[in-house]
VOPAGU-2260 file (C-alpha; in pm, 1 decimal, decimal comma):
REM VOPAGU-2260
SITE   aa  ch    i         X         Y         Z
SITE  MET   A    0   -6530,4     719,2    4386,2
SITE  THR   A    1   -6653,8     542,7    4065,0
SITE  GLU   A    2   -6867,3     224,9    3972,6
SITE  THR   A    3   -6726,7      96,1    3664,0
SITE  GLU   A    4   -6936,8    -132,9    3449,8
SITE  GLY   A    5   -6826,2    -281,2    3104,6
SITE  GLY   A    6   -6529,0     -22,4    2986,8
SITE  ALA   A    7   -6176,4    -179,9    2838,8
SITE  THR   A    8   -6212,9    -521,1    2757,8
SITE  LEU   A    9   -6009,7    -776,2    2570,4
SITE  ALA   A   10   -6163,7    -825,5    2220,0
SITE  GLN   A   11   -6448,3   -1071,2    2166,4
SITE  ALA   A   12   -6293,0   -1214,3    1865,1
SITE  GLY   A   13   -6134,1   -1485,3    2101,4
SITE  PRO   A   14   -5806,6   -1499,6    2315,2
SITE  VAL   A   15   -5490,7   -1414,2    2167,2
SITE  ARG   A   16   -5302,0   -1719,4    2007,3
SITE  GLY   A   17   -5075,1   -1859,9    2237,3
SITE  ALA   A   18   -5122,7   -1648,9    2494,6
SITE  HIS   A   19   -5133,5   -1775,9    2867,7
SITE  ARG   A   20   -5372,4   -1658,6    3110,9
SITE  PHE   A   21   -5363,4   -1613,8    3488,4
SITE  SER   A   22   -5612,8   -1478,0    3748,5
SITE  HIS   A   23   -5644,7   -1367,3    4101,8
SITE  ALA   A   24   -5856,8   -1184,3    4330,2
SITE  ALA   A   25   -5721,2    -879,8    4516,6
SITE  MET   A   26   -5842,6    -516,4    4590,5
SITE  ALA   A   27   -6209,8    -617,0    4534,6
SITE  THR   A   28   -6150,7    -700,7    4184,8
SITE  VAL   A   29   -5971,3    -979,3    3924,7
SITE  PHE   A   30   -5645,2    -920,3    3828,9
SITE  GLU   A   31   -5561,5   -1118,5    3498,7
SITE  VAL   A   32   -5231,5   -1192,7    3351,0
SITE  HIS   A   33   -5205,1   -1244,7    2969,2
SITE  CYS   A   34   -4888,5   -1308,7    2828,7
SITE  VAL   A   35   -4707,6   -1492,2    2546,8
SITE  HIS   A   36   -4411,0   -1708,1    2667,9
SITE  GLY   A   37   -4224,3   -2056,8    2533,7
SITE  ASP   A   38   -4243,7   -2199,5    2916,3
SITE  GLU   A   39   -4594,6   -2195,1    3086,0
SITE  ARG   A   40   -4468,3   -2327,2    3390,6
SITE  TYR   A   41   -4237,0   -2021,4    3422,9
SITE  ALA   A   42   -4499,3   -1806,0    3276,4
SITE  ARG   A   43   -4720,4   -1891,8    3571,9
SITE  GLN   A   44   -4448,3   -1853,7    3828,2
SITE  ALA   A   45   -4390,9   -1484,3    3662,5
SITE  ALA   A   46   -4780,8   -1421,6    3713,6
SITE  GLN   A   47   -4779,3   -1562,5    4081,7
SITE  ALA   A   48   -4534,0   -1307,2    4158,2
SITE  ALA   A   49   -4694,3   -1037,3    4033,5
SITE  PHE   A   50   -5004,0   -1141,5    4212,9
SITE  ASP   A   51   -4810,7   -1179,8    4554,7
SITE  LEU   A   52   -4720,0    -826,2    4473,3
SITE  ALA   A   53   -5078,3    -694,6    4436,7
SITE  ASP   A   54   -5159,1    -872,4    4764,8
SITE  ARG   A   55   -4874,8    -673,0    4956,3
SITE  LEU   A   56   -4998,0    -370,3    4810,1
SITE  GLU   A   57   -5323,2    -426,2    4923,5
SITE  LEU   A   58   -5233,3    -471,7    5249,3
SITE  GLU   A   59   -5087,6    -107,2    5275,7
SITE  LEU   A   60   -5325,8      86,5    5000,2
SITE  SER   A   61   -5674,8     -38,9    5120,2
SITE  ARG   A   62   -5908,9     175,2    5395,2
SITE  PHE   A   63   -6060,1    -189,5    5403,5
SITE  VAL   A   64   -5744,0    -344,8    5571,0
SITE  ALA   A   65   -5733,0    -265,8    5919,1
SITE  ASN   A   66   -5376,9     -98,0    5991,1
SITE  SER   A   67   -5322,9     -54,7    5661,1
SITE  ASP   A   68   -5122,3     284,3    5579,8
SITE  VAL   A   69   -5440,6     420,1    5433,9
SITE  SER   A   70   -5634,4     346,6    5729,6
SITE  ARG   A   71   -5390,1     464,6    5992,6
SITE  ILE   A   72   -5393,6     785,5    5778,5
SITE  ASN   A   73   -5783,9     792,8    5808,7
SITE  PHE   A   74   -5800,5     749,5    6177,7
SITE  LEU   A   75   -5504,5    1108,1    6221,2
SITE  ALA   A   76   -5644,5    1349,6    6453,7
SITE  ALA   A   77   -5492,5    1732,4    6359,4
SITE  GLY   A   78   -5180,6    1727,5    6424,5
SITE  GLN   A   79   -5091,3    1356,4    6429,1
SITE  SER   A   80   -4852,2    1189,2    6184,7
SITE  THR   A   81   -4797,7     825,5    6066,8
SITE  ARG   A   82   -4503,4     651,9    5885,8
SITE  VAL   A   83   -4601,0     498,9    5541,8
SITE  SER   A   84   -4437,9     274,7    5308,2
SITE  PRO   A   85   -4252,3     408,9    4976,5
SITE  SER   A   86   -4532,8     267,3    4777,6
SITE  THR   A   87   -4774,0     412,1    4965,0
SITE  MET   A   88   -4626,8     750,1    4946,9
SITE  GLU   A   89   -4562,5     721,8    4608,5
SITE  CYS   A   90   -4938,8     640,2    4556,4
SITE  LEU   A   91   -5012,9     959,9    4771,0
SITE  GLU   A   92   -4792,6    1185,8    4573,0
SITE  ILE   A   93   -4972,9    1069,4    4213,6
SITE  ALA   A   94   -5272,5    1145,4    4365,2
SITE  ARG   A   95   -5172,1    1488,4    4475,7
SITE  ARG   A   96   -5052,0    1602,3    4169,0
SITE  LEU   A   97   -5356,5    1423,4    3983,7
SITE  TYR   A   98   -5584,0    1623,7    4258,4
SITE  ASP   A   99   -5403,5    1952,9    4142,5
SITE  PHE   A  100   -5371,0    1881,3    3753,9
SITE  THR   A  101   -5769,9    1835,4    3746,0
SITE  ASP   A  102   -5818,3    2108,7    3954,1
SITE  ARG   A  103   -5982,9    1867,8    4186,4
SITE  ALA   A  104   -6201,6    1676,3    3974,2
SITE  PHE   A  105   -6020,2    1377,4    4087,2
SITE  ASP   A  106   -5974,8    1351,7    4471,7
SITE  VAL   A  107   -5901,4    1038,7    4696,1
SITE  SER   A  108   -6007,3    1205,3    4970,4
SITE  ILE   A  109   -6364,9    1193,7    4888,4
SITE  GLY   A  110   -6436,3    1577,3    4901,8
SITE  SER   A  111   -6245,4    1603,3    5248,7
SITE  GLU   A  112   -5976,7    1821,0    5122,2
SITE  LEU   A  113   -5636,1    1654,6    5016,5
SITE  ASP   A  114   -5435,5    1921,0    5026,4
SITE  ARG   A  115   -5517,5    1939,9    5428,2
SITE  LEU   A  116   -5283,2    1634,0    5398,1
SITE  GLU   A  117   -4902,5    1718,3    5453,4
SITE  LEU   A  118   -4657,0    1465,5    5260,5
SITE  VAL   A  119   -4317,4    1434,2    5372,1
SITE  PRO   A  120   -4181,0    1213,5    5118,5
SITE  ASP   A  121   -3800,3    1204,3    5210,9
SITE  GLU   A  122   -3911,9    1027,4    5570,1
SITE  PHE   A  123   -4222,8     843,3    5451,9
SITE  ILE   A  124   -4419,9    1053,1    5688,9
SITE  VAL   A  125   -4802,3    1192,4    5649,5
SITE  ARG   A  126   -4940,7    1438,4    5892,6
SITE  ALA   A  127   -5298,2    1547,5    5916,9
SITE  GLY   A  128   -5348,8    1916,5    5879,1
SITE  ALA   A  129   -5710,5    1905,8    6021,3
SITE  GLU   A  130   -5984,6    1661,9    6152,3
SITE  GLY   A  131   -6186,1    1437,6    5906,7
SITE  ILE   A  132   -5966,9    1381,8    5606,4
SITE  ARG   A  133   -6062,4    1038,6    5442,7
SITE  LEU   A  134   -5873,4     877,8    5208,6
SITE  ASP   A  135   -6009,8     613,4    4956,0
SITE  LEU   A  136   -5750,3     545,9    4691,4
SITE  GLY   A  137   -5930,7     247,1    4524,3
SITE  GLY   A  138   -5895,1     277,3    4164,1
SITE  ILE   A  139   -5591,7     468,8    4160,2
SITE  GLY   A  140   -5432,7     209,7    4431,3
SITE  LYS   A  141   -5545,5     -69,9    4178,2
SITE  GLY   A  142   -5372,7     107,3    3888,0
SITE  TYR   A  143   -5086,9     150,4    4073,0
SITE  ALA   A  144   -5064,7    -220,7    4155,7
SITE  VAL   A  145   -5096,2    -278,0    3758,7
SITE  ASP   A  146   -4788,4     -55,4    3687,9
SITE  ARG   A  147   -4579,5    -225,6    3950,8
SITE  MET   A  148   -4685,0    -579,6    3836,3
SITE  ALA   A  149   -4613,6    -500,2    3462,7
SITE  GLU   A  150   -4250,9    -427,2    3610,2
SITE  LEU   A  151   -4192,6    -717,3    3761,0
SITE  LEU   A  152   -4274,5    -922,7    3452,2
SITE  GLU   A  153   -4031,1    -742,7    3273,6
SITE  GLU   A  154   -3795,6    -812,0    3535,8
SITE  TRP   A  155   -3877,1   -1180,6    3508,0
SITE  GLU   A  156   -3843,0   -1142,2    3124,0
SITE  VAL   A  157   -4167,3   -1174,8    3036,6
SITE  PRO   A  158   -4192,9    -839,4    2821,4
SITE  CYS   A  159   -4510,6   -1013,8    2590,9
SITE  ALA   A  160   -4842,4    -945,0    2833,9
SITE  LEU   A  161   -5107,7    -735,5    2919,5
SITE  VAL   A  162   -5205,2    -694,6    3295,6
SITE  HIS   A  163   -5555,3    -546,0    3427,6
SITE  GLY   A  164   -5726,1    -497,9    3709,6
SITE  GLY   A  165   -6128,7    -585,7    3673,2
SITE  PHE   A  166   -6087,6    -459,0    3327,6
SITE  SER   A  167   -6127,1     -93,1    3434,3
SITE  SER   A  168   -5718,6     -70,4    3479,8
SITE  VAL   A  169   -5508,0    -200,5    3151,3
SITE  LEU   A  170   -5152,1    -178,9    3093,7
SITE  ALA   A  171   -4997,7    -362,8    2752,0
SITE  LEU   A  172   -4660,4    -451,7    2750,2
SITE  GLU   A  173   -4491,7    -558,3    2435,0
SITE  ALA   A  174   -4768,6    -703,0    2177,7
SITE  PRO   A  175   -4805,5   -1080,0    2059,3
SITE  PRO   A  176   -4590,3   -1190,5    1799,9
SITE  ASP   A  177   -4869,9   -1218,1    1544,8
SITE  GLY   A  178   -5022,2    -848,8    1580,1
SITE  ASP   A  179   -4921,0    -488,4    1625,5
SITE  GLY   A  180   -5075,7    -492,5    1985,2
SITE  TRP   A  181   -5339,8    -626,9    2228,3
SITE  PRO   A  182   -5676,0    -621,1    2107,0
SITE  LEU   A  183   -5928,5    -403,3    2326,7
SITE  THR   A  184   -6265,1    -289,0    2323,4
SITE  LEU   A  185   -6456,8       0,2    2441,2
SITE  SER   A  186   -6806,7    -112,4    2548,9
SITE  THR   A  187   -7112,2      74,2    2695,9
SITE  PRO   A  188   -7120,3      38,4    3059,4
SITE  GLY   A  189   -7370,2    -209,8    3217,6
SITE  PRO   A  190   -7406,6    -573,4    3273,5
SITE  GLY   A  191   -7509,7    -802,6    3044,9
SITE  ALA   A  192   -7506,8    -764,2    2663,6
SITE  GLN   A  193   -7273,3    -464,3    2579,7
SITE  LYS   A  194   -7209,9    -274,4    2271,8
SITE  VAL   A  195   -6883,5    -278,2    2125,2
SITE  LEU   A  196   -6841,6     136,9    2036,4
SITE  ALA   A  197   -6471,5     109,1    1960,1
SITE  ARG   A  198   -6200,1    -161,4    1899,8
SITE  LEU   A  199   -5818,8     -56,2    1945,9
SITE  SER   A  200   -5485,6    -243,6    1944,6
SITE  ALA   A  201   -5251,6    -150,5    2248,3
SITE  ARG   A  202   -4877,9    -174,0    2285,8
SITE  GLN   A  203   -4682,8      14,0    2581,2
SITE  VAL   A  204   -4960,4     212,7    2699,5
SITE  ALA   A  205   -5228,6     226,9    2981,6
SITE  PHE   A  206   -5591,5     203,5    2964,5
SITE  SER   A  207   -5871,0     314,2    3203,4
SITE  ALA   A  208   -6239,6     314,1    3225,5
SITE  SER   A  209   -6454,9     520,4    3462,4
SITE  GLY   A  210   -6831,9     534,7    3458,5
SITE  THR   A  211   -7155,6     450,9    3577,6
SITE  ARG   A  212   -7401,2     163,2    3565,9
SITE  LYS   A  213   -7744,6     227,7    3477,9
SITE  GLY   A  214   -7909,7     402,6    3779,0
SITE  ALA   A  215   -7590,1     455,0    3939,8
SITE  HIS   A  216   -7393,7     750,7    3983,8
SITE  ILE   A  217   -7086,9     935,9    4057,3
SITE  LEU   A  218   -7020,5    1248,4    4266,3
SITE  ASP   A  219   -6806,1    1531,5    4167,8
SITE  PRO   A  220   -6619,0    1614,7    4495,9
SITE  ARG   A  221   -6576,9    1988,1    4406,3
SITE  THR   A  222   -6966,2    2048,2    4422,3
SITE  GLY   A  223   -7128,6    1732,2    4602,6
SITE  ARG   A  224   -7355,3    1673,0    4275,3
SITE  THR   A  225   -7388,5    1376,0    4105,7
SITE  VAL   A  226   -7322,4    1267,4    3749,8
SITE  ARG   A  227   -7506,3    1011,4    3591,0
SITE  ASP   A  228   -7489,5     783,4    3261,5
SITE  ARG   A  229   -7176,0     868,9    3178,5
SITE  ALA   A  230   -6850,7     699,2    3113,5
SITE  ALA   A  231   -6498,6     783,9    2995,9
SITE  TRP   A  232   -6163,6     599,0    2897,6
SITE  ALA   A  233   -5821,9     767,3    2933,4
SITE  VAL   A  234   -5519,6     631,9    2720,0
SITE  LEU   A  235   -5183,7     709,6    2838,2
SITE  PRO   A  236   -4871,0     564,9    2672,3
SITE  ARG   A  237   -4562,9     462,8    2913,6
SITE  GLY   A  238   -4261,2     727,5    2954,0
SITE  VAL   A  239   -4507,8    1021,8    2921,9
SITE  GLU   A  240   -4454,6    1335,6    3162,7
SITE  VAL   A  241   -4759,4    1501,7    3300,8
SITE  GLU   A  242   -4765,9    1898,4    3379,4
SITE  ALA   A  243   -4856,1    1962,8    3712,5
SITE  GLY   A  244   -4849,1    2275,3    3925,6
SITE  ASP   A  245   -4545,0    2455,1    3861,2
SITE  GLY   A  246   -4325,8    2164,6    3723,8
SITE  TRP   A  247   -4379,4    1813,7    3553,4
SITE  ALA   A  248   -4491,3    1504,9    3741,7
SITE  ASP   A  249   -4300,9    1211,5    3630,6
SITE  ALA   A  250   -4573,2     993,8    3481,5
SITE  ALA   A  251   -4344,5     746,5    3335,3
SITE  GLY   A  252   -4319,2     461,4    3569,6
SITE  SER   A  253   -4722,7     482,6    3687,1
SITE  PRO   A  254   -4910,1     541,3    3361,7
SITE  ALA   A  255   -5191,9     297,7    3520,2
SITE  ALA   A  256   -5205,7     487,0    3805,0
SITE  PHE   A  257   -5221,1     822,2    3628,5
SITE  ALA   A  258   -5474,3     690,3    3397,0
SITE  GLU   A  259   -5704,7     578,5    3637,7
SITE  GLY   A  260   -5744,3     948,9    3800,4
SITE  LEU   A  261   -5757,7    1101,8    3455,0
SITE  SER   A  262   -6076,1     886,6    3335,8
SITE  THR   A  263   -6237,1     960,2    3660,9
SITE  ALA   A  264   -6187,9    1334,9    3609,6
SITE  PHE   A  265   -6295,8    1319,4    3262,8
SITE  VAL   A  266   -6630,2    1154,9    3392,2
SITE  ILE   A  267   -6708,7    1445,1    3559,8
SITE  LEU   A  268   -6539,8    1751,7    3371,5
SITE  PRO   A  269   -6695,3    1899,5    3041,1
SITE  VAL   A  270   -6569,9    1816,1    2715,4
SITE  GLU   A  271   -6374,4    2154,4    2669,8
SITE  GLU   A  272   -6195,8    2093,5    2982,9
SITE  VAL   A  273   -6138,3    1756,9    2927,1
SITE  ALA   A  274   -5969,4    1854,4    2596,8
SITE  ALA   A  275   -5776,5    2149,6    2763,6
SITE  LEU   A  276   -5586,6    1840,0    2989,0
SITE  CYS   A  277   -5516,3    1616,6    2656,6
SITE  ARG   A  278   -5337,4    1925,7    2527,0
SITE  LYS   A  279   -5137,4    1934,8    2829,1
SITE  VAL   A  280   -5020,8    1570,0    2826,9
SITE  PRO   A  281   -4825,7    1450,4    2522,9
SITE  ARG   A  282   -5018,8    1170,4    2370,7
SITE  LEU   A  283   -5295,5    1135,9    2610,8
SITE  GLU   A  284   -5620,6     998,1    2453,4
SITE  ALA   A  285   -5956,1    1046,5    2577,2
SITE  TRP   A  286   -6279,2     875,8    2479,2
SITE  LEU   A  287   -6605,6    1009,6    2635,9
SITE  LEU   A  288   -6946,6     845,2    2600,6
SITE  ARG   A  289   -7172,5    1150,1    2710,3
SITE  GLU   A  290   -7540,0    1134,1    2822,8
SITE  PRO   A  291   -7713,8    1105,9    2462,6
SITE  THR   A  292   -8016,2    1375,1    2389,8
SITE  LYS   A  293   -8364,5    1214,9    2392,7
SITE  GLY   A  294   -8421,9     977,3    2126,5
SITE  GLY   A  295   -8060,2     987,8    2022,4
SITE  ASP   A  296   -7837,5     714,4    1947,6
SITE  ARG   A  297   -7591,3     659,3    2225,9
SITE  ALA   A  298   -7304,5     563,6    2026,3
SITE  ALA   A  299   -7357,4     905,5    1866,1
SITE  ALA   A  300   -7249,7    1050,1    2192,1
SITE  LEU   A  301   -6907,3     902,5    2167,6
SITE  VAL   A  302   -6643,6    1153,6    2171,1
SITE  HIS   A  303   -6262,8    1084,8    2070,3
SITE  LEU   A  304   -6034,9    1336,8    2168,2
SITE  ALA   A  305   -5671,1    1279,6    2053,8
SITE  PRO   A  306   -5339,4    1480,8    1982,2
SITE  PRO   A  307   -5288,7    1528,1    1611,7
SITE  ARG   A  308   -5112,7    1284,7    1399,1
SITE  ALA   A  309   -4754,4    1426,1    1293,7
């Protein structure tokens, strides 16, 4: 659904003092664990356990893996069903909640109408209500993996850490000892030299970036129209609930997955609608880089939407 270039990145001032850095390729991106721990060998083992988890999730969530849960769903005929893993079901429930919450601006069915897919959570069954439903969990699957990896690091008692998937999905746990958070930057999308738009400090928060590189586009699943030269960032603290439909969808355990869906929707929606969504979610922030006016400064188009400070 999106092509992200640039986006949320670690500050360019240099690595966090005393932090270990571990990398692993999965889900068509590079996951990294940055952590501060007295035993580098133990930290490496914890990071490897987190990467192993990402690999297992890829086998369930990727549409490019034969016989993955998502691949089987994509081949269902009308009325057919398949059993999926608890992780896949949870990810699909998050996708459905975001689909409703954003008025279909976030749609993992690539415009093939997600609401025609029936979920039976208690039995981990997915049933197709029509032909041709096609899922691509893409960014939300990556965000979900970041959430689960962060939880695993906490189980390993490595709480001072930052996890990211290609820097478009970031989750910061406890801050490094010498700071109040992990340093992040917002940068203009695109390859090569990127202009820093804002510098942030992140602790116990998820961060997601969505946007287009020059010449590329994002498809609005509701209209089929393309959106060009725009970028958005969503910031969602851990432990926040997101209102959806008639009830409350608990986003506390999966903030990176929710942030992924929200940042995608933010690229598509008008500023006024993004602001309305932010008002519904406690402590949700949005940064929007809109297409600049002719001859204008791109930095001048950066809009920050945040709840008022108490």
